[in-house]
N, C-alpha and C positions, 0 to 999 in steps of 0.2 A: 465379491471380487470375481468369482467364477461366472456369475450371471452377466456381469458387465463385460467380461472378456468374450463370452459366447455371443453377446449382442454385437459387439464390435467386429468379431470375426465373421459373423453371418452377414453383416452389412458390407464389410470389405469384400467378401467373396461375391456378393451380388454385384458390387460396384465393379470388380475386376472381370467378372464373367460377361458383363454387358459391353464387350468390345465393339460389337457392331451397332449397338444402340446406346452410345455414350450419352446422348441427350436424355434418354429415359433414366439411366442410372444417376445422372447428375440431378435430375428433377427429384428423384426419390431421396437423395442425400439432402438436397436443399429443403425438401418438404419436412424431413425428420428434424433437421436443425431448426426450421421455422416453428415446428410444433413444440419442441422443447422450449424455445425462446418464448413462445406465446404462453405456455404453461407457467413459466417463471413469472412473467408479468401478471398473468391472471391470478396466481397465488398471492402475489404481493398486494394487488388491488383488493382481493378478497379479504386479506388480513386487515387492511386499512378500513374497509367498510365494516367488518365485524367489530373493530375497535371503536369506531365512531358510533355505530348503531347500537351495540350491546352495552356500551359503557354508560349506562344510565342508573341513577340510584333507584332502589326498589320502591321508594316512597313516591316516585313520580307517577301521577295519575294520568296516563295517556293510554289510548287504545292499543298501542304497540308494545306496552310493557308486558302484558300477558303473553303475547306472541314471542317476545324475546325470552321470557322466563321458560316458556314451554320448549323453545329451541335449545336453551342451555340444559334443561333437564333431559332432553333426548340425547344430547351429546354426552352428558354426564352419567348415563345409565350404565354404571359399572360398579361392581363390588370389590374391585382390586384395590381402590383407595378408600380410606375411611370417610373422606369428605367428597360429596358430589360436586360442590363448587370448585374444589381443587381440580378434579378431573376435567370439568368444562374449561377451566382457566388454562390448563396446560395443553389440552387438545386444540383449543381455538386460537391460542396466542403463541405458545412456545413451539408446538409441532410444525406450524407453517414455516418457520425460519429454518428448521432442520431439513425439512423436505426441499425448501428453496435452495439451500446450499448444495444438496446432493444433485438436484436438477441442474444447477449452474455448473457443477463439475462435469456432469454428463454432456452439457453443451460445449464446454471447453475441450473435452476430449474428442468430441465429434469435429470441432474446428481444427484440432491438432492432427487428427488422422485423415480428415477429408477437407483440406484447405480449399477456400473458395477460389474458383477459377476466374480469370479475367474474361469478361464478355463485353461485346459491343452493346452499349446501352443506347436507347432511343433518347430523343431530345426531352421528352416528358420525364423519363426515368432520371436523367441527369439533373433535371430541374428539381425533382422531389429529393434526390440525394443531396443536392446543394442546400435545400431548405432544412433537411434533417441535420446536416452538419452544422449549419448556422445556429441551430438551437444550442449546440454545445460549444461552438467556437466564435460566436459573434458577441463581442463585449457591448453591453447596453449601458451599464452603469460603470463608471471608471474610477472616479475619485470620491466615492461615498465612504461612509464609516465601515462598511463591510468589504471594501476593496473592489476589485474588478468582478463584475457579475455578468454572466451570460444569460441567455434566454431560458435555458433549462433550470438554472439556479433560481432565477426570479419566479418561475412557475412553482418550483419546489417550496420556496419560502412562502409564497402566497397560499399554496395549498395547505401547508402546515398551520398558518395563522387562521385560515378560514375554518379548518377542521376543529381547532381548539375553540374558536369563537362559537361555532355551532354547538359543540358539546357543552360549553358553559351555559349558553342561552337555553338550550333544550333541557338542561338539568336544573338550572337555578330558577328560571323564570316561573315555571309552574309551582315551585315550592314557595316563591315569593307571593304568588296569588293566594295560596293556602294560608300563609301567615297573615296576609291582609284580611282574609275572610275569617280569621280566628277570633274576631270580636264576639261571635256567637259562642256560647259556652259549649255547645255540642261539638264544635270543631276544635276546641282547645283541649289538649291532652292534659292529664293531671300533672305530668312532669314539667309542663310549660307554664303552669299557673304562676303568676308573679314575675315572669320574664318579659321584658319589653320587646316590642316588635323589632327594633333595630338590632337588638342583641341576637334574636333568632335569625334575622337575615345575615348578620355577621357570621354566625355559626354555620349557616347554610352555605355562605360563600366560601368559608374555609374548607368545609367538607367537599364542595364541588371542585375547588382548586386542587385539593388533594387527589381527587379522582382523575384530574387532567395530567398529573405528573407521569404516570406510567407510559403515556403515549410518546413524548419525546425521549423519555428514559429508555424505552425499548429500542430506540434507534441510536442512542448516545454512544454505545460501544461498537457499533458497526463500522464507522469510518476508521477507527484505530485498530481494527483487526487487520494486521499487515498482510496476511495471506488469505484474506477473505475471498471465497469463491464468488460471492455475490458482486463484489466490487470488480473482480477480475472479469466477470461476464460482461459488465457494461464498460470495461476498460477505463476505470477510474483508479489511478494508482494511489498508493498510500500517501505520498507527499501532497497530492491534490486534495485528498479526502480529509486531511487534518483540519482544514478550515471548516468543513461541515461539522466536525466534532466540536470545534469552538462554538459555532452557532448554536448547536443543540445543547452544549453545556451552559451557555448563557441563558437560553430559554428555560432549561430545566431548573437552574438555580433561581431564576426569577419566579417561577411557579412555586418552588420550595419555600423561598423567602416569603412570598405572599401568603402561602398556606400557613406557615408557622407564625407569622406576625399577626394575621387576623385571628388565629386561634388564641394567641397570647393576649390580645386585646380583649377578646371575649372572656377569657378566664379572669383577667384583671378586673373587668367590669362586674363580674359575678363574685368577686372576692374569693376566687378559687384558684389562686396561682399554684397551689400545691398540685393541681392536675397536670402541670407540665412535667413533674417528676414522678408521675405514676407509671408503674410497670405492672400491668395486670397479668394474671396467669393465663387468661384467654382474651382474645380480642385485640384491639388497638393498644399498643404500648407507647405512650407519649414520650417517656424518657428515651427510648430507642430512637424515636423521631427527632428529638432534640440533638442527640449525639450525631445522628446522620446529617442533620442540618449544619451543625458546627464543623464537621469534617468537610462537607461540601463548600462551606463558606471559606475555609482556609484555602482549599484548592482554587476557588474562584478568585480570591484576592491575589494570590501569588501567580495567577496565570494571565493577569492583565498585561498588555504589551510592554509597559514600562518595567514592571517587575520581571517579566520573562526575559527581556533583553539584558538588563543590568545584572540580574541575579538568577541566571539560568539554573545553577545547581540547586538553589533554594526551590525554584519552580519544579524542577525534576524530582527532588526529594519529597516535596509536599504532595505531589501528584500521586504518590503511592498510597495516599490516604483513600484512594478509590476503593480499596478493600474494606476499610472501615465504613465508608459511605454505603457500599453495597450490602454489607452484612447487616448493619443496623437498619437499613431501609427494609430489608426482608423481615427483621425482627419487629419492625414497627407495624407492618401490615399483615404479617402472618404468611405462612407458606402457601396457602391457597391463593391469595391475591397476588403473590409474587410471580405467579405464572404469566401475568400480563406483560411483564417486562423482562422475562428471563431468557427469551429465545436468542437474541443477539448477544447477550452477556454470556450465555453458554458457549456459543461459537467463539467468543473472544477468549474464554478460558481454554478452550481446545487449542486455539492458535497460540496462546501464551505458553502452553505446555510444550507444543512443538518447537517454539522458539527456544525454550529452556533446554530441550534435548539437543538442538543443533548448536547452541552457543556454548555448551559444556565441552565440546570436542575441540581441542587445540589444533591450530594450523601451524605447522613448522615448515622450514625451508623457505621462508619469506626473505626476499632480498629487496634492497632499497638503494636508490641513488639520487643525487641532487642534480637537478637540471640546471642549465645556465641561467634560467630565470629565477632561481632560488626555490622552485617548487620541488617537493619530495615526491618521487614516484615509487610506489610499492608494487612489487610483482608477487602475486599470491598464486601458488600452485593449485591447480584444479584437477579433478578426476575427469575421465572421459565422459561420464554421464552428467556432469555439471552443465547446466544450460542457463544462459542469460542473453539479453538482447542489448542493442546499442543504448537504450535509455534506462538500463538497470542501475541500481545503486545498492550498496552494502552498508550494514552497520558493523563497525570495527571496534574492538576493544583490545588495547595493547597493555598487558599487565605491567610491563616495564615502565610505562608512563603513568597509568592510573588503572587501578583494578575495578573501579566502579563506573567509569565514564565510557559511554558508547556514542560514537559519532557517525553520521551518515556521509558517505562519499560516493560520487558518481563513478561508474566505470569509464575508463578511457580507451579500452581495447575493444576491438570488434569480435563478436563470437565466430566470425568467419575466418579469423586469422589462422586457424588450424594449430594454434599454440596450446600448450597445457598450462598456461598461466593467464591470469587476469590482472590487469593493472588498474590502479587508482592513483590520482594525483592529489596531494595535500599541500596547500599553501600555508606557510608558517605565519599566521596572523593572530593567533590566540594563545592562551596560556598552554593548552594541551598540545597544540601543534608545535609551539616553540620548544616545549619540553621534549617532544619527539625528536626535533632537529638536534637538540643538545645531546640526547642519548645516542643518536646516530653518529654524530661527530666524535663523541667520547670513545667510540670503538674504532675510529679510523685514525690514520697516521697524520692527517692534515686537519687538526681540530682548529677551528677559528677562535679568535680571542673571546668573542661573545656571541650570543644568539642573535643579537640585533645586527651585528656586522655580517653574520653568516647569511642573513636573509636579504641584506641590501647590497653590500659590497664585498665581493669575493674575487680575488685575483684569478687570472686565467690559469696560473700554475696550480693554485689550490683546487680549482674546479677539475682540472685534469687529474690531479692526484686523488681527489675524492671520488671521481667517477671511474677510476681505473679498475675498481672491483666493487661488488655489491657490499652493502652493509649487512651485518648479521644482527637482527633485532630479536633473536630468540624465537618466541612464538606469539601468536595472537589468537583471538576468538572472533568469529564472524557470524552474522545473521544475514540471511537473504539468499538469492537476490530478490529485490522488490522492484516495483516500477510498472510501466505499462505492459499489458499483456501482449500487445502487438506493436510493431514498428509503424506507427501511424504516419510518420513523415514520408513513407514510401508511396502513399496514395497521391501525393502532390507532384506535379511535373516541375514546379519551380519552388525553391525554398529560400526563405530570408531568415538567416540565423543572426540574432542580436544578443550579444553577451556583454556582461559587465564584470570586470575583475576575474575572480575565480570561477565565475559562471561559464567560462569557456570549456570546462571539463566535459560536460555532456556532448558538446559540439565536436570535440576531438574524437569521441567514439562514433558519432554520426558520420563524420567525414571519412574516418577509416573504414567504416562499414560501407559507405557508398563507393569508395574506391575499390574495395574488394568485390562488391557486387558487380561493378562495371567490368572489373577484370574477369569475372566469371561469366560476363555477357548475359546477365539476367534480363528479363523483359519487364517493361513498365516501370522503369526507375526514374527518379528525378534527373534532369539533364542540365539544370542551371541552378547554382547555389551561390548566394551572396552572403558572406560572413562579415558582420559589423561587430567590432570588438572595441570596447572602451576600457582603457587602463590608465593608471596613474603615472607609471614610469615605463620607459622604453624597454627596460630589461625584462619586463613581463612578457613582451612579445616573443621572446626567445622560445617559448613553448611551441610556437608554430613550426620551428625547425625540426620538430619530432615527426612531422607528417611529410613523407616524401611523395611528391606528386609526379608521376611519369610525364615526360614531355609529350608523348603520344599515347592516347588511350584507344583501345579497340572500340569500335562502335557497337552498341547493343541493339537488340531487337526493338522495334517500335512499340511492341506491347499493345496495350489497349488505349493508346492515345488517339486512335482514329487514323483515317487515311490522310494522305497528303504530307506525311512526315517522312522525310528522307533519311538516309543513313547519316548524313552530316548533322542532322538535327538531333540525333540521339547520342552524341558524344558529350561527356560530362565537362561542364565549364564551371570553374570555381573562381570567384572574385573575392579577394580579401581586402578589407579596409580597416586599418587600425587608427584609433583616435586616442592620443596621449593627452590627458586632461591637465597634467602638470606642466606648467610653462618652464622652459629651460632655454638659456642663452646659448648653450653648446649645440653645435650642429651634429647630427648623427654621423657617426664614423663607421662606414661599411667595412673598412679593413679589419677593425676589431671583430666585427660580426663574422667575417669570413673565417678568421682564425678560431673564433668560438665554435662556429659550425663545424670546422674541421675536427676540433677536439670532440665535439658531440658525435660525429661520424666514427671517429676512432674509438671512442668509448663504447658506442653501440656495438662495434665488432667484438669488443672484449667482454661485454657483460651478457651476451646472449647465453643463457644458462640452459644447457642441454638436458639437465635433470635438476630437481630442486637442490641437490647437494653437489653439483659439479663446480665447487668453489675451492680454490686453493686454501691451504691452512693459513697463509699469511694474510688472506682476505677475511679472516675471522669466520671461517665456515662453521656450520653447525655440526651436528653429530653425523653418524653414518646414515646412509640412505635408507636403511630398513626402518629407522625410527621416524622418518618424515611422514607427516600427516597433511593431506591437502584438502581443499574444499571439496566436499562430496555432495552429490545430489540430495535435495531435501524433499520431504514428503509433499508439501504444498504444490510442488511442480509435477508430482505424479498424481494425476487426477483420480484414477481408480483407487489408489491407496489412500488418498485423502478422503474420498467418499467412504471408504471402509473405516477409517479412524472416526469420522463423525458419526457414522451409523453405529459402530460399536460403543462409542462413548454415550450416545443417546440411549441405546438399548440397555446398557449397564446402569445408567442413571434411573431409568424407568423401573427396571427389575429390582434394583436395590431399594429404591424408595417404596415400591409397592410391597416388598417383603417386610420392610420396617413397619408399614402400616398394618399389614396382616398379622404380624407376630409380636409387635411391640405396642403400637398405638391402640389397636382395637382391643386386645386383652386388657390393657390398663383401663380403658374406658369401661369395659364390662365389670372389672373388679371394683372400680369406683362406683359403678351403678349398684352393685350388690351391697356394698358397704353403706351407700346413702339410702337404700330402700328401707333399712331398719329404722331410720329416723325421718322417714318421708312425711309421716303424719304431723310431727312437731314442726317440721320445716314448712309444710303447706299451711299450717295454722298461722305461723308467723307471717307468711307472705300472702296471706289472704286467699289461700286455697291453691296457689300455684307452686310448683316444684321446679327446681333448677336441674338441668340436664348436665351430668358430669362430662367434662371435656379433658383432653390431654393437654398438658401445659404447652402453650405456643412456643416459648423459648426453646424447650427441648425438641419440639417438633421441627423447628427451623434448623436446629443443630443437626438433626438427622438428615434434613435436606442437604446441608453442606457436606455431610459425610457421604451421602449418595452421589453428589456431584464429583467429589474427590475420587471415590472408587470408580465411578463410571469413566472419568477422563483418564486418570492415572493408571488404573489397573486394566480396564477393558480396552480403552484407546491405546494405552501403552503396550498392551499385548500385540496389537496390530503393528505398532511401530517396531517392536522387537522382531516380529516376523519379517518385516520389510528390511530391517538392518541386517538380519542374518542372510537374507537373500542378496543384499547388496554387498555383503562382506566378501563373498566369493569373487566379485568383480573388482574389488578394491584392494586386494592383497598386493598386487604388483603396482609399482609407481608408473604413472603415465609418462610418456616421453614424446618429445617433439619429433618432427620429421627429420631434423638434422641429427639428433641423437640416434634415431633409428637407422639412418644412413651410416653413421659412424660405426654402430654395432654390426651392421651388415658387412661393411667393408673390412672390419677387423676379424671376421671369421676365417678360419683356415681354408685353403683351396680344397676342392673336391678330390677325394682319394679315388683309387682305382675301383673301390667297391661301389662307388656311386655311378650313376649313369652319366655318360659324357654330356648329354643334353642339358642336365641340371647345372653342371659346371659352366658350360658355355652360356647358358641363360644368366647365371650369376655374374659372369664377366661382362656380359652386355649391359646388365643393370648397373654395374659399377662404372663402366665407361660412360654410359648415358648420364648417370647422376653427376659424375665429375664434369662432363661437358656442360650440364645444366648449371652447376655451380659457377663455372667460368662465365657462362652467359649472364647469370645474375649479377656477377661482379662487373661485367662490362656494361650492362644496362643501368647499373647503379650510378654510373657517371652521367647518364642522360637524365637522371631524375633531379628534380628541383624540390626544394622545400617550400611550404606555403609562406614562409617568411620572406623568401626571395620574390614572391609574387605580391607581397603585401604593399599596399599604398598607405603610407603613414602620414597622418595630419598631426602636427605638434601644437599643443596648447589650445585645443578646440574640442567641442563636443559635436556629435553627429546631428545634422539637421534632418529629422525624420520626415518632415514634410517634403523636402527635396528628394530624399531616398525613396519614399513611397510613390511620389509623383513619377519619378523615373521608372520604377518597377511597374506602375500601372500602364505606362505607355509601352514598355518593353514586352510585358506579358498580357497584352490586350485580350480581354475576353476569357482568360483562364483563371483557375483557382491557384492562389499562392499560399503556401503554408508559412506562417510567421511564428517562429519559435523564439521565445525570450527566456533567458536565464541570467538572473542578476538581482540587484536591489529592487525594492518595491517601487521606488520612484521611477526607475527605468521601465519596469513593467507597466506602470500606469501611463507613462508617456507613449509607449508603443501601442497600448490598448486604445488610447484616445485617438491616435492617428489612424489605426485600423477602423475605428468607428466612423471617423470623418470621411475616410476614403469610401467606405461601403455605403454610406447614407447620403452622399452628395453627388452620386452618379445619376445622369438622366435616365438611363436604362439599366435596371438592376440585373436583368438576365444576361445582357451582352457585355457587361463591364467586368473589369478585373475585380475579383473578390478576394479579400485578405482574411484568412482564417487564423485566429489568434490561439496560440498554445503557450501556456506558461509551464516551464519545467523547473522553476526555482523551488528549492527545498527550504522550508522555513518552519521550524517547530514553534 
């Protein structure tokens, strides 16, 4: 921690001291960030090469095997562990992941403290930037079995399959040649006499498949590490990385099944089925492998799309068998071989422990209200140090509804609002959300007759009554925020937002964020936004009335969009088109909407909570304000502290494991060796002159490995978390307050007495008068504001024609990059991706045409 702080301080002093040579300081900062970025990628490539190159069986007769074994022995030259193979395994395969995570956190902290500045790029630089972005945002495969695939995803899939194929061929083919040449007695070992060649080849195939499993398994837990520094560095959010976990899970279970089935066929052909239930004291334990395979099969079957959608709770419960799968996989291969796949799993357990610490802290003072569209909006208090962006989401658990269910929800508030609250919107469409709606109405005076009527048809009087004060829902637990590391939508000058149903929620946060940034006159912002929203009923469009759009926005600076852009070209333009898919004979009635919008405006003025407990008793307020707990900053967002947690956990794991081997494993082996030496002559005579070397039981050795991981993560890593929480505790004693509450507190102070200086009293009076005038101006300007619902063009009984929409955008934004953000069902995402691909590959000149960059922000477990 001290070393990182000193490095950042030194770099910042150098950066700030070079005021006359800003170009030089910028070059140094960019060079340092590029160096760290290059080291991260070099380390990952080095890990892959070592895995593919060194993962060969010792019986393979090739010229490179001796070089590989000598390299492993050089790495494993340490007496700290009892097993040299274990030392090499952990140094070569586990340590790179830990170092990679720390380097990724260093890069993230450099980006945070020294953000990239906008620079005028040359034509060649813009072209290479577009090509790099297209690798991540250009859909190439749309309606395949794996969904929408981009260029970088296809490269990753091809690289994984090629690596596994090469490893199998390189390992198995030479051994097949040896088996075919075993017709000569001098090449046939005594143990293989009487065994057919196809049986030997089947056994070889099973062993080779088993050696391939650690490669995908080493990456299996990386995508589901929600706060992974590695994913944050490449800006791949958790909701997008989940599909990579599915792919790796299918690949891992295919290899596991092939490995187990081929070995079972071999054992059956040899009339040795009892081998499947064998658990040796040392070496491979077949029974542990069978248990791990059964646990993985249960998870595999319950995670297919049909089971996951219809029986999500079964899928979620059965997926906790990953602990059984991991534990018995380690017992199957032993602790020394487990180092090949332990790196990402270790980081996953560190992240899981951090999530457990955060989720045990209740959040109180939460208020809720029902919007005219039937959507529930939760307002969650946050501390001043809590940070999120427009594309963040939270996992929420409300014990009053269910104590075990956690659900992800996108944030709908902008981090630039200056408020001490974060809002999420929940649409009552499932069992959990309908139960939440029932709970909320049970605490209000205007309870609907049923949950179904509450979500579809509620009279205006009931809406006004329910929205007149917040609902008190007790407390909840939260995890997060998660999501993209950066607001990538800001890099585009033009945005096309396409949502379906409740998929509008992330776009609400994006629109609020853009309006706030334009109000602050930031540079290089999107200037034209088209929002396309598909809903089933017209009432769902009422959510748009929550966003107030000023009739006149101040122009922003042109930023880095290039010369030739005037002030008028930098004003924000928002176009909203709503498509109601449900056919209705009734014509839309704007009079009812205006009364509803008036009710919304009136309720908004009454529910602004100046502090989490500024609620009247008749509105079911919570307890006193001292007992309120709000969302606090989390360690994953504090890069130096997160690096300290990972380093402390890894150091504790290595030290405890090494001490176990020095003082438990090695003495036991020595004692066994002394006891066995007395009968060595008789044993050697029975075994033909060979004696067995005593070993420590593998099962107990693996158990000590689990204890070392637990102590390293919980005790050592937990100590860093405790130190961080103590430091944060001094900042979180007082409840945060909004600007309005701070103004109220300031105006309620008594006037300055004669003992104070007259200038202080005069300044205070000026502040009060200015603030009062500002409030009057805000109320006057509110009349000039319009909601997005007023500007919405509504099409009844139809669906959007994406070909027409994209053709119009291609003409309007000729030669520019357009960011296409999609949030909604899989069918909607596939249709938009197909249109993006058609537009991008049917243009005569790729460099001068409008290019659509596809981004999916749909969350789907």
